[in-house]
mmCIF file as Biopython writes it, N, C-alpha, C and O atoms, coordinates in Angstrom:
data_model
#
loop_
_atom_site.group_PDB
_atom_site.id
_atom_site.type_symbol
_atom_site.label_atom_id
_atom_site.label_alt_id
_atom_site.label_comp_id
_atom_site.label_asym_id
_atom_site.label_entity_id
_atom_site.label_seq_id
_atom_site.pdbx_PDB_ins_code
_atom_site.Cartn_x
_atom_site.Cartn_y
_atom_site.Cartn_z
_atom_site.occupancy
_atom_site.B_iso_or_equiv
_atom_site.auth_seq_id
_atom_site.auth_asym_id
_atom_site.pdbx_PDB_model_num
ATOM 1   N N  . MET A ? 1  ? -33.486 64.566 -54.922 1.0 0.0 1  A 1 
ATOM 2   C CA . MET A ? 1  ? -34.195 63.596 -55.538 1.0 0.0 1  A 1 
ATOM 3   C C  . MET A ? 1  ? -33.365 62.247 -55.446 1.0 0.0 1  A 1 
ATOM 4   O O  . MET A ? 1  ? -33.970 61.190 -55.266 1.0 0.0 1  A 1 
ATOM 5   N N  . GLU A ? 2  ? -32.020 62.276 -55.564 1.0 0.0 2  A 1 
ATOM 6   C CA . GLU A ? 2  ? -31.274 61.099 -55.438 1.0 0.0 2  A 1 
ATOM 7   C C  . GLU A ? 2  ? -31.447 60.384 -54.096 1.0 0.0 2  A 1 
ATOM 8   O O  . GLU A ? 2  ? -31.545 59.163 -53.971 1.0 0.0 2  A 1 
ATOM 9   N N  . GLU A ? 3  ? -31.474 61.273 -53.119 1.0 0.0 3  A 1 
ATOM 10  C CA . GLU A ? 3  ? -31.646 60.699 -51.776 1.0 0.0 3  A 1 
ATOM 11  C C  . GLU A ? 3  ? -33.060 59.976 -51.547 1.0 0.0 3  A 1 
ATOM 12  O O  . GLU A ? 3  ? -33.168 58.930 -50.908 1.0 0.0 3  A 1 
ATOM 13  N N  . ALA A ? 4  ? -34.074 60.619 -52.110 1.0 0.0 4  A 1 
ATOM 14  C CA . ALA A ? 4  ? -35.356 60.104 -51.995 1.0 0.0 4  A 1 
ATOM 15  C C  . ALA A ? 4  ? -35.673 58.880 -52.864 1.0 0.0 4  A 1 
ATOM 16  O O  . ALA A ? 4  ? -36.466 57.994 -52.544 1.0 0.0 4  A 1 
ATOM 17  N N  . LEU A ? 5  ? -34.954 58.933 -54.016 1.0 0.0 5  A 1 
ATOM 18  C CA . LEU A ? 5  ? -35.208 57.761 -54.973 1.0 0.0 5  A 1 
ATOM 19  C C  . LEU A ? 5  ? -33.979 56.887 -55.173 1.0 0.0 5  A 1 
ATOM 20  O O  . LEU A ? 5  ? -33.466 56.719 -56.279 1.0 0.0 5  A 1 
ATOM 21  N N  . LYS A ? 6  ? -33.535 56.342 -54.052 1.0 0.0 6  A 1 
ATOM 22  C CA . LYS A ? 6  ? -32.371 55.528 -53.901 1.0 0.0 6  A 1 
ATOM 23  C C  . LYS A ? 6  ? -32.642 54.301 -54.961 1.0 0.0 6  A 1 
ATOM 24  O O  . LYS A ? 6  ? -33.746 53.775 -55.108 1.0 0.0 6  A 1 
ATOM 25  N N  . GLY A ? 7  ? -31.608 53.981 -55.579 1.0 0.0 7  A 1 
ATOM 26  C CA . GLY A ? 7  ? -31.742 52.931 -56.551 1.0 0.0 7  A 1 
ATOM 27  C C  . GLY A ? 7  ? -31.912 53.417 -58.000 1.0 0.0 7  A 1 
ATOM 28  O O  . GLY A ? 7  ? -31.770 52.677 -58.973 1.0 0.0 7  A 1 
ATOM 29  N N  . THR A ? 8  ? -32.228 54.725 -58.064 1.0 0.0 8  A 1 
ATOM 30  C CA . THR A ? 8  ? -32.381 55.361 -59.417 1.0 0.0 8  A 1 
ATOM 31  C C  . THR A ? 8  ? -31.068 55.947 -59.754 1.0 0.0 8  A 1 
ATOM 32  O O  . THR A ? 8  ? -30.381 56.565 -58.941 1.0 0.0 8  A 1 
ATOM 33  N N  . ASP A ? 9  ? -30.745 55.728 -60.995 1.0 0.0 9  A 1 
ATOM 34  C CA . ASP A ? 9  ? -29.365 56.194 -61.501 1.0 0.0 9  A 1 
ATOM 35  C C  . ASP A ? 9  ? -29.456 57.589 -62.120 1.0 0.0 9  A 1 
ATOM 36  O O  . ASP A ? 9  ? -30.047 57.708 -63.193 1.0 0.0 9  A 1 
ATOM 37  N N  . PHE A ? 10 ? -28.954 58.573 -61.565 1.0 0.0 10 A 1 
ATOM 38  C CA . PHE A ? 10 ? -28.826 59.900 -62.131 1.0 0.0 10 A 1 
ATOM 39  C C  . PHE A ? 10 ? -27.518 60.239 -62.710 1.0 0.0 10 A 1 
ATOM 40  O O  . PHE A ? 10 ? -26.462 59.977 -62.133 1.0 0.0 10 A 1 
ATOM 41  N N  . ARG A ? 11 ? -27.590 60.833 -63.873 1.0 0.0 11 A 1 
ATOM 42  C CA . ARG A ? 11 ? -26.317 61.195 -64.487 1.0 0.0 11 A 1 
ATOM 43  C C  . ARG A ? 11 ? -26.338 62.491 -65.139 1.0 0.0 11 A 1 
ATOM 44  O O  . ARG A ? 11 ? -27.407 62.957 -65.533 1.0 0.0 11 A 1 
ATOM 45  N N  . GLU A ? 12 ? -25.124 63.173 -65.298 1.0 0.0 12 A 1 
ATOM 46  C CA . GLU A ? 12 ? -25.009 64.479 -65.903 1.0 0.0 12 A 1 
ATOM 47  C C  . GLU A ? 12 ? -24.303 64.280 -67.268 1.0 0.0 12 A 1 
ATOM 48  O O  . GLU A ? 12 ? -23.511 63.356 -67.457 1.0 0.0 12 A 1 
ATOM 49  N N  . LEU A ? 13 ? -24.624 65.177 -68.187 1.0 0.0 13 A 1 
ATOM 50  C CA . LEU A ? 13 ? -23.850 65.218 -69.440 1.0 0.0 13 A 1 
ATOM 51  C C  . LEU A ? 13 ? -23.803 66.563 -69.925 1.0 0.0 13 A 1 
ATOM 52  O O  . LEU A ? 13 ? -24.803 67.268 -70.060 1.0 0.0 13 A 1 
ATOM 53  N N  . ASN A ? 14 ? -22.441 66.967 -70.229 1.0 0.0 14 A 1 
ATOM 54  C CA . ASN A ? 14 ? -22.252 68.315 -70.757 1.0 0.0 14 A 1 
ATOM 55  C C  . ASN A ? 14 ? -22.487 68.298 -72.253 1.0 0.0 14 A 1 
ATOM 56  O O  . ASN A ? 14 ? -21.742 67.709 -73.036 1.0 0.0 14 A 1 
ATOM 57  N N  . ALA A ? 15 ? -23.573 68.982 -72.608 1.0 0.0 15 A 1 
ATOM 58  C CA . ALA A ? 15 ? -23.940 69.033 -74.069 1.0 0.0 15 A 1 
ATOM 59  C C  . ALA A ? 15 ? -22.935 69.613 -75.000 1.0 0.0 15 A 1 
ATOM 60  O O  . ALA A ? 15 ? -22.905 69.270 -76.181 1.0 0.0 15 A 1 
ATOM 61  N N  . ALA A ? 16 ? -22.089 70.509 -74.483 1.0 0.0 16 A 1 
ATOM 62  C CA . ALA A ? 16 ? -21.141 71.190 -75.385 1.0 0.0 16 A 1 
ATOM 63  C C  . ALA A ? 16 ? -20.073 70.186 -75.774 1.0 0.0 16 A 1 
ATOM 64  O O  . ALA A ? 16 ? -19.528 70.351 -76.865 1.0 0.0 16 A 1 
ATOM 65  N N  . ILE A ? 17 ? -19.733 69.233 -75.064 1.0 0.0 17 A 1 
ATOM 66  C CA . ILE A ? 17 ? -18.704 68.259 -75.410 1.0 0.0 17 A 1 
ATOM 67  C C  . ILE A ? 17 ? -19.177 66.881 -75.813 1.0 0.0 17 A 1 
ATOM 68  O O  . ILE A ? 17 ? -18.389 65.942 -75.919 1.0 0.0 17 A 1 
ATOM 69  N N  . HIS A ? 18 ? -20.567 66.765 -76.051 1.0 0.0 18 A 1 
ATOM 70  C CA . HIS A ? 18 ? -21.195 65.661 -76.547 1.0 0.0 18 A 1 
ATOM 71  C C  . HIS A ? 18 ? -22.252 65.832 -77.657 1.0 0.0 18 A 1 
ATOM 72  O O  . HIS A ? 18 ? -23.335 65.249 -77.609 1.0 0.0 18 A 1 
ATOM 73  N N  . PRO A ? 19 ? -21.910 66.609 -78.601 1.0 0.0 19 A 1 
ATOM 74  C CA . PRO A ? 19 ? -22.833 66.988 -79.597 1.0 0.0 19 A 1 
ATOM 75  C C  . PRO A ? 19 ? -23.516 65.760 -80.404 1.0 0.0 19 A 1 
ATOM 76  O O  . PRO A ? 19 ? -24.666 65.842 -80.836 1.0 0.0 19 A 1 
ATOM 77  N N  . ASP A ? 20 ? -22.723 64.647 -80.561 1.0 0.0 20 A 1 
ATOM 78  C CA . ASP A ? 20 ? -23.298 63.385 -81.140 1.0 0.0 20 A 1 
ATOM 79  C C  . ASP A ? 20 ? -24.440 62.841 -80.385 1.0 0.0 20 A 1 
ATOM 80  O O  . ASP A ? 20 ? -25.444 62.389 -80.936 1.0 0.0 20 A 1 
ATOM 81  N N  . PHE A ? 21 ? -24.257 62.897 -79.053 1.0 0.0 21 A 1 
ATOM 82  C CA . PHE A ? 21 ? -25.381 62.376 -78.184 1.0 0.0 21 A 1 
ATOM 83  C C  . PHE A ? 21 ? -26.597 63.323 -78.339 1.0 0.0 21 A 1 
ATOM 84  O O  . PHE A ? 21 ? -27.743 62.888 -78.452 1.0 0.0 21 A 1 
ATOM 85  N N  . MET A ? 22 ? -26.290 64.624 -78.338 1.0 0.0 22 A 1 
ATOM 86  C CA . MET A ? 22 ? -27.459 65.586 -78.532 1.0 0.0 22 A 1 
ATOM 87  C C  . MET A ? 22 ? -28.196 65.346 -79.946 1.0 0.0 22 A 1 
ATOM 88  O O  . MET A ? 22 ? -29.426 65.310 -79.965 1.0 0.0 22 A 1 
ATOM 89  N N  . ASN A ? 23 ? -27.522 65.199 -81.016 1.0 0.0 23 A 1 
ATOM 90  C CA . ASN A ? 23 ? -28.116 64.925 -82.258 1.0 0.0 23 A 1 
ATOM 91  C C  . ASN A ? 23 ? -28.782 63.606 -82.277 1.0 0.0 23 A 1 
ATOM 92  O O  . ASN A ? 23 ? -29.896 63.510 -82.793 1.0 0.0 23 A 1 
ATOM 93  N N  . HIS A ? 24 ? -28.189 62.580 -81.756 1.0 0.0 24 A 1 
ATOM 94  C CA . HIS A ? 24 ? -28.740 61.229 -81.907 1.0 0.0 24 A 1 
ATOM 95  C C  . HIS A ? 24 ? -30.106 61.245 -81.108 1.0 0.0 24 A 1 
ATOM 96  O O  . HIS A ? 24 ? -31.097 60.731 -81.628 1.0 0.0 24 A 1 
ATOM 97  N N  . TYR A ? 25 ? -30.175 61.790 -79.933 1.0 0.0 25 A 1 
ATOM 98  C CA . TYR A ? 25 ? -31.442 61.801 -79.274 1.0 0.0 25 A 1 
ATOM 99  C C  . TYR A ? 25 ? -32.279 63.029 -79.498 1.0 0.0 25 A 1 
ATOM 100 O O  . TYR A ? 25 ? -33.240 63.275 -78.769 1.0 0.0 25 A 1 
ATOM 101 N N  . GLU A ? 26 ? -31.935 63.778 -80.468 1.0 0.0 26 A 1 
ATOM 102 C CA . GLU A ? 26 ? -32.777 64.893 -80.835 1.0 0.0 26 A 1 
ATOM 103 C C  . GLU A ? 26 ? -33.127 65.797 -79.623 1.0 0.0 26 A 1 
ATOM 104 O O  . GLU A ? 26 ? -34.286 66.172 -79.445 1.0 0.0 26 A 1 
ATOM 105 N N  . ILE A ? 27 ? -32.087 66.151 -78.773 1.0 0.0 27 A 1 
ATOM 106 C CA . ILE A ? 27 ? -32.193 67.111 -77.686 1.0 0.0 27 A 1 
ATOM 107 C C  . ILE A ? 27 ? -32.314 68.472 -78.296 1.0 0.0 27 A 1 
ATOM 108 O O  . ILE A ? 27 ? -31.407 68.937 -78.987 1.0 0.0 27 A 1 
ATOM 109 N N  . GLU A ? 28 ? -33.410 69.105 -78.051 1.0 0.0 28 A 1 
ATOM 110 C CA . GLU A ? 28 ? -33.662 70.433 -78.644 1.0 0.0 28 A 1 
ATOM 111 C C  . GLU A ? 28 ? -33.135 71.590 -77.990 1.0 0.0 28 A 1 
ATOM 112 O O  . GLU A ? 28 ? -32.920 72.580 -78.688 1.0 0.0 28 A 1 
ATOM 113 N N  . SER A ? 29 ? -32.875 71.631 -76.672 1.0 0.0 29 A 1 
ATOM 114 C CA . SER A ? 29 ? -32.232 72.612 -75.880 1.0 0.0 29 A 1 
ATOM 115 C C  . SER A ? 29 ? -31.773 72.089 -74.598 1.0 0.0 29 A 1 
ATOM 116 O O  . SER A ? 29 ? -32.138 70.977 -74.218 1.0 0.0 29 A 1 
ATOM 117 N N  . VAL A ? 30 ? -30.984 72.834 -73.900 1.0 0.0 30 A 1 
ATOM 118 C CA . VAL A ? 30 ? -30.574 72.423 -72.548 1.0 0.0 30 A 1 
ATOM 119 C C  . VAL A ? 30 ? -30.958 73.527 -71.589 1.0 0.0 30 A 1 
ATOM 120 O O  . VAL A ? 30 ? -31.030 74.685 -71.998 1.0 0.0 30 A 1 
ATOM 121 N N  . PRO A ? 31 ? -31.189 73.238 -70.421 1.0 0.0 31 A 1 
ATOM 122 C CA . PRO A ? 31 ? -31.113 71.889 -69.784 1.0 0.0 31 A 1 
ATOM 123 C C  . PRO A ? 31 ? -32.346 70.996 -70.252 1.0 0.0 31 A 1 
ATOM 124 O O  . PRO A ? 31 ? -33.452 71.464 -70.524 1.0 0.0 31 A 1 
ATOM 125 N N  . CYS A ? 32 ? -32.022 69.716 -70.306 1.0 0.0 32 A 1 
ATOM 126 C CA . CYS A ? 32 ? -33.004 68.744 -70.715 1.0 0.0 32 A 1 
ATOM 127 C C  . CYS A ? 32 ? -32.912 67.597 -69.646 1.0 0.0 32 A 1 
ATOM 128 O O  . CYS A ? 32 ? -31.783 67.208 -69.346 1.0 0.0 32 A 1 
ATOM 129 N N  . PHE A ? 33 ? -33.891 67.083 -69.110 1.0 0.0 33 A 1 
ATOM 130 C CA . PHE A ? 33 ? -33.993 66.000 -68.195 1.0 0.0 33 A 1 
ATOM 131 C C  . PHE A ? 33 ? -34.527 64.795 -68.873 1.0 0.0 33 A 1 
ATOM 132 O O  . PHE A ? 33 ? -35.715 64.814 -69.196 1.0 0.0 33 A 1 
ATOM 133 N N  . LEU A ? 34 ? -33.833 63.788 -69.121 1.0 0.0 34 A 1 
ATOM 134 C CA . LEU A ? 34 ? -34.232 62.658 -69.793 1.0 0.0 34 A 1 
ATOM 135 C C  . LEU A ? 34 ? -34.660 61.540 -68.731 1.0 0.0 34 A 1 
ATOM 136 O O  . LEU A ? 34 ? -33.983 61.273 -67.738 1.0 0.0 34 A 1 
ATOM 137 N N  . ILE A ? 35 ? -35.715 61.000 -69.023 1.0 0.0 35 A 1 
ATOM 138 C CA . ILE A ? 35 ? -36.152 59.679 -68.268 1.0 0.0 35 A 1 
ATOM 139 C C  . ILE A ? 35 ? -35.978 58.525 -69.228 1.0 0.0 35 A 1 
ATOM 140 O O  . ILE A ? 35 ? -36.686 58.370 -70.222 1.0 0.0 35 A 1 
ATOM 141 N N  . VAL A ? 36 ? -34.911 57.661 -68.840 1.0 0.0 36 A 1 
ATOM 142 C CA . VAL A ? 36 ? -34.614 56.457 -69.647 1.0 0.0 36 A 1 
ATOM 143 C C  . VAL A ? 36 ? -34.761 55.264 -68.937 1.0 0.0 36 A 1 
ATOM 144 O O  . VAL A ? 36 ? -34.407 55.171 -67.762 1.0 0.0 36 A 1 
ATOM 145 N N  . GLN A ? 37 ? -35.300 54.270 -69.620 1.0 0.0 37 A 1 
ATOM 146 C CA . GLN A ? 37 ? -35.400 52.917 -69.004 1.0 0.0 37 A 1 
ATOM 147 C C  . GLN A ? 37 ? -34.978 51.973 -70.056 1.0 0.0 37 A 1 
ATOM 148 O O  . GLN A ? 37 ? -35.434 52.022 -71.198 1.0 0.0 37 A 1 
ATOM 149 N N  . LYS A ? 38 ? -34.045 51.057 -69.634 1.0 0.0 38 A 1 
ATOM 150 C CA . LYS A ? 38 ? -33.456 50.036 -70.635 1.0 0.0 38 A 1 
ATOM 151 C C  . LYS A ? 38 ? -33.072 50.588 -71.895 1.0 0.0 38 A 1 
ATOM 152 O O  . LYS A ? 38 ? -33.356 50.036 -72.958 1.0 0.0 38 A 1 
ATOM 153 N N  . GLY A ? 39 ? -32.367 51.774 -71.803 1.0 0.0 39 A 1 
ATOM 154 C CA . GLY A ? 39 ? -31.793 52.425 -72.987 1.0 0.0 39 A 1 
ATOM 155 C C  . GLY A ? 39 ? -32.737 53.173 -73.881 1.0 0.0 39 A 1 
ATOM 156 O O  . GLY A ? 39 ? -32.276 53.733 -74.876 1.0 0.0 39 A 1 
ATOM 157 N N  . LEU A ? 40 ? -34.147 53.238 -73.587 1.0 0.0 40 A 1 
ATOM 158 C CA . LEU A ? 40 ? -35.109 53.987 -74.308 1.0 0.0 40 A 1 
ATOM 159 C C  . LEU A ? 40 ? -35.493 55.212 -73.570 1.0 0.0 40 A 1 
ATOM 160 O O  . LEU A ? 40 ? -35.761 55.228 -72.368 1.0 0.0 40 A 1 
ATOM 161 N N  . ILE A ? 41 ? -35.504 56.249 -74.369 1.0 0.0 41 A 1 
ATOM 162 C CA . ILE A ? 41 ? -36.037 57.482 -73.719 1.0 0.0 41 A 1 
ATOM 163 C C  . ILE A ? 41 ? -37.508 57.590 -73.646 1.0 0.0 41 A 1 
ATOM 164 O O  . ILE A ? 41 ? -38.201 57.697 -74.658 1.0 0.0 41 A 1 
ATOM 165 N N  . LEU A ? 42 ? -37.993 57.559 -72.425 1.0 0.0 42 A 1 
ATOM 166 C CA . LEU A ? 42 ? -39.447 57.570 -72.167 1.0 0.0 42 A 1 
ATOM 167 C C  . LEU A ? 42 ? -39.985 59.020 -72.136 1.0 0.0 42 A 1 
ATOM 168 O O  . LEU A ? 42 ? -41.123 59.256 -72.544 1.0 0.0 42 A 1 
ATOM 169 N N  . GLU A ? 43 ? -39.210 59.953 -71.675 1.0 0.0 43 A 1 
ATOM 170 C CA . GLU A ? 43 ? -39.658 61.301 -71.675 1.0 0.0 43 A 1 
ATOM 171 C C  . GLU A ? 43 ? -38.486 62.285 -71.624 1.0 0.0 43 A 1 
ATOM 172 O O  . GLU A ? 43 ? -37.448 62.064 -71.000 1.0 0.0 43 A 1 
ATOM 173 N N  . LYS A ? 44 ? -38.747 63.408 -72.345 1.0 0.0 44 A 1 
ATOM 174 C CA . LYS A ? 44 ? -37.762 64.511 -72.255 1.0 0.0 44 A 1 
ATOM 175 C C  . LYS A ? 44 ? -38.472 65.742 -71.581 1.0 0.0 44 A 1 
ATOM 176 O O  . LYS A ? 44 ? -39.529 66.194 -72.022 1.0 0.0 44 A 1 
ATOM 177 N N  . ILE A ? 45 ? -37.905 66.188 -70.622 1.0 0.0 45 A 1 
ATOM 178 C CA . ILE A ? 45 ? -38.417 67.358 -69.827 1.0 0.0 45 A 1 
ATOM 179 C C  . ILE A ? 45 ? -37.523 68.626 -70.002 1.0 0.0 45 A 1 
ATOM 180 O O  . ILE A ? 45 ? -36.364 68.663 -69.589 1.0 0.0 45 A 1 
ATOM 181 N N  . TYR A ? 46 ? -38.116 69.627 -70.621 1.0 0.0 46 A 1 
ATOM 182 C CA . TYR A ? 46 ? -37.307 70.885 -70.737 1.0 0.0 46 A 1 
ATOM 183 C C  . TYR A ? 46 ? -37.555 71.886 -69.670 1.0 0.0 46 A 1 
ATOM 184 O O  . TYR A ? 46 ? -36.654 72.597 -69.224 1.0 0.0 46 A 1 
ATOM 185 N N  . ALA A ? 47 ? -38.896 71.936 -69.229 1.0 0.0 47 A 1 
ATOM 186 C CA . ALA A ? 47 ? -39.217 72.979 -68.178 1.0 0.0 47 A 1 
ATOM 187 C C  . ALA A ? 47 ? -39.246 72.168 -66.947 1.0 0.0 47 A 1 
ATOM 188 O O  . ALA A ? 47 ? -40.121 71.321 -66.768 1.0 0.0 47 A 1 
ATOM 189 N N  . PHE A ? 48 ? -38.262 72.418 -66.051 1.0 0.0 48 A 1 
ATOM 190 C CA . PHE A ? 48 ? -38.148 71.656 -64.853 1.0 0.0 48 A 1 
ATOM 191 C C  . PHE A ? 48 ? -39.232 72.043 -63.775 1.0 0.0 48 A 1 
ATOM 192 O O  . PHE A ? 48 ? -39.622 71.174 -62.996 1.0 0.0 48 A 1 
ATOM 193 N N  . GLN A ? 49 ? -39.653 73.135 -63.722 1.0 0.0 49 A 1 
ATOM 194 C CA . GLN A ? 49 ? -40.704 73.687 -62.864 1.0 0.0 49 A 1 
ATOM 195 C C  . GLN A ? 49 ? -40.347 73.612 -61.395 1.0 0.0 49 A 1 
ATOM 196 O O  . GLN A ? 49 ? -40.325 74.659 -60.748 1.0 0.0 49 A 1 
ATOM 197 N N  . SER A ? 50 ? -40.063 72.447 -60.815 1.0 0.0 50 A 1 
ATOM 198 C CA . SER A ? 50 ? -39.681 72.290 -59.436 1.0 0.0 50 A 1 
ATOM 199 C C  . SER A ? 50 ? -39.210 70.867 -59.113 1.0 0.0 50 A 1 
ATOM 200 O O  . SER A ? 50 ? -39.451 69.900 -59.835 1.0 0.0 50 A 1 
ATOM 201 N N  . VAL A ? 51 ? -38.478 70.821 -57.900 1.0 0.0 51 A 1 
ATOM 202 C CA . VAL A ? 51 ? -37.986 69.490 -57.628 1.0 0.0 51 A 1 
ATOM 203 C C  . VAL A ? 51 ? -39.169 68.436 -57.364 1.0 0.0 51 A 1 
ATOM 204 O O  . VAL A ? 51 ? -39.073 67.251 -57.683 1.0 0.0 51 A 1 
ATOM 205 N N  . SER A ? 52 ? -40.253 68.979 -56.769 1.0 0.0 52 A 1 
ATOM 206 C CA . SER A ? 52 ? -41.407 68.034 -56.560 1.0 0.0 52 A 1 
ATOM 207 C C  . SER A ? 52 ? -41.996 67.568 -57.885 1.0 0.0 52 A 1 
ATOM 208 O O  . SER A ? 52 ? -42.437 66.423 -57.991 1.0 0.0 52 A 1 
ATOM 209 N N  . TYR A ? 53 ? -42.012 68.490 -58.964 1.0 0.0 53 A 1 
ATOM 210 C CA . TYR A ? 53 ? -42.526 68.118 -60.193 1.0 0.0 53 A 1 
ATOM 211 C C  . TYR A ? 53 ? -41.636 66.987 -60.788 1.0 0.0 53 A 1 
ATOM 212 O O  . TYR A ? 53 ? -42.151 65.959 -61.227 1.0 0.0 53 A 1 
ATOM 213 N N  . LEU A ? 54 ? -40.280 67.196 -60.795 1.0 0.0 54 A 1 
ATOM 214 C CA . LEU A ? 54 ? -39.334 66.273 -61.368 1.0 0.0 54 A 1 
ATOM 215 C C  . LEU A ? 54 ? -39.519 64.826 -60.595 1.0 0.0 54 A 1 
ATOM 216 O O  . LEU A ? 54 ? -39.480 63.737 -61.167 1.0 0.0 54 A 1 
ATOM 217 N N  . TYR A ? 55 ? -39.707 65.009 -59.325 1.0 0.0 55 A 1 
ATOM 218 C CA . TYR A ? 55 ? -39.764 63.713 -58.426 1.0 0.0 55 A 1 
ATOM 219 C C  . TYR A ? 55 ? -40.975 63.040 -58.897 1.0 0.0 55 A 1 
ATOM 220 O O  . TYR A ? 55 ? -40.905 61.829 -59.103 1.0 0.0 55 A 1 
ATOM 221 N N  . GLU A ? 56 ? -42.100 63.674 -59.098 1.0 0.0 56 A 1 
ATOM 222 C CA . GLU A ? 56 ? -43.358 62.933 -59.483 1.0 0.0 56 A 1 
ATOM 223 C C  . GLU A ? 56 ? -43.141 62.293 -60.963 1.0 0.0 56 A 1 
ATOM 224 O O  . GLU A ? 56 ? -43.535 61.152 -61.204 1.0 0.0 56 A 1 
ATOM 225 N N  . LYS A ? 57 ? -42.529 63.048 -61.881 1.0 0.0 57 A 1 
ATOM 226 C CA . LYS A ? 57 ? -42.261 62.498 -63.154 1.0 0.0 57 A 1 
ATOM 227 C C  . LYS A ? 57 ? -41.461 61.216 -63.135 1.0 0.0 57 A 1 
ATOM 228 O O  . LYS A ? 57 ? -41.756 60.245 -63.832 1.0 0.0 57 A 1 
ATOM 229 N N  . VAL A ? 58 ? -40.403 61.257 -62.279 1.0 0.0 58 A 1 
ATOM 230 C CA . VAL A ? 58 ? -39.417 60.166 -62.266 1.0 0.0 58 A 1 
ATOM 231 C C  . VAL A ? 58 ? -40.206 58.955 -61.487 1.0 0.0 58 A 1 
ATOM 232 O O  . VAL A ? 58 ? -40.038 57.776 -61.797 1.0 0.0 58 A 1 
ATOM 233 N N  . ASN A ? 59 ? -40.967 59.327 -60.579 1.0 0.0 59 A 1 
ATOM 234 C CA . ASN A ? 59 ? -41.648 58.359 -59.712 1.0 0.0 59 A 1 
ATOM 235 C C  . ASN A ? 59 ? -42.783 57.620 -60.513 1.0 0.0 59 A 1 
ATOM 236 O O  . ASN A ? 59 ? -43.144 56.504 -60.137 1.0 0.0 59 A 1 
ATOM 237 N N  . GLN A ? 60 ? -43.313 58.183 -61.535 1.0 0.0 60 A 1 
ATOM 238 C CA . GLN A ? 60 ? -44.257 57.662 -62.448 1.0 0.0 60 A 1 
ATOM 239 C C  . GLN A ? 60 ? -43.677 56.380 -63.084 1.0 0.0 60 A 1 
ATOM 240 O O  . GLN A ? 60 ? -44.454 55.462 -63.345 1.0 0.0 60 A 1 
ATOM 241 N N  . TYR A ? 61 ? -42.440 56.269 -63.333 1.0 0.0 61 A 1 
ATOM 242 C CA . TYR A ? 61 ? -41.844 55.118 -64.084 1.0 0.0 61 A 1 
ATOM 243 C C  . TYR A ? 61 ? -41.191 54.119 -63.108 1.0 0.0 61 A 1 
ATOM 244 O O  . TYR A ? 61 ? -40.587 53.127 -63.515 1.0 0.0 61 A 1 
ATOM 245 N N  . GLN A ? 62 ? -41.329 54.404 -61.881 1.0 0.0 62 A 1 
ATOM 246 C CA . GLN A ? 62 ? -40.679 53.401 -60.884 1.0 0.0 62 A 1 
ATOM 247 C C  . GLN A ? 62 ? -41.465 52.087 -60.761 1.0 0.0 62 A 1 
ATOM 248 O O  . GLN A ? 62 ? -41.068 51.198 -60.007 1.0 0.0 62 A 1 
#
């Protein structure tokens, strides 16, 4: 996805060492894929389904 969506910033976060982040953003379980724009969480995705599903979700907000 990073290759196909150049210019999109993808980051990883280890939930075990960032519990404050998890609580602040009310992350219910991991893995969780957050779609964020300008510091606001637009969508939380818990069931990844497939790469093409995630691609379409991210592409919605481009």
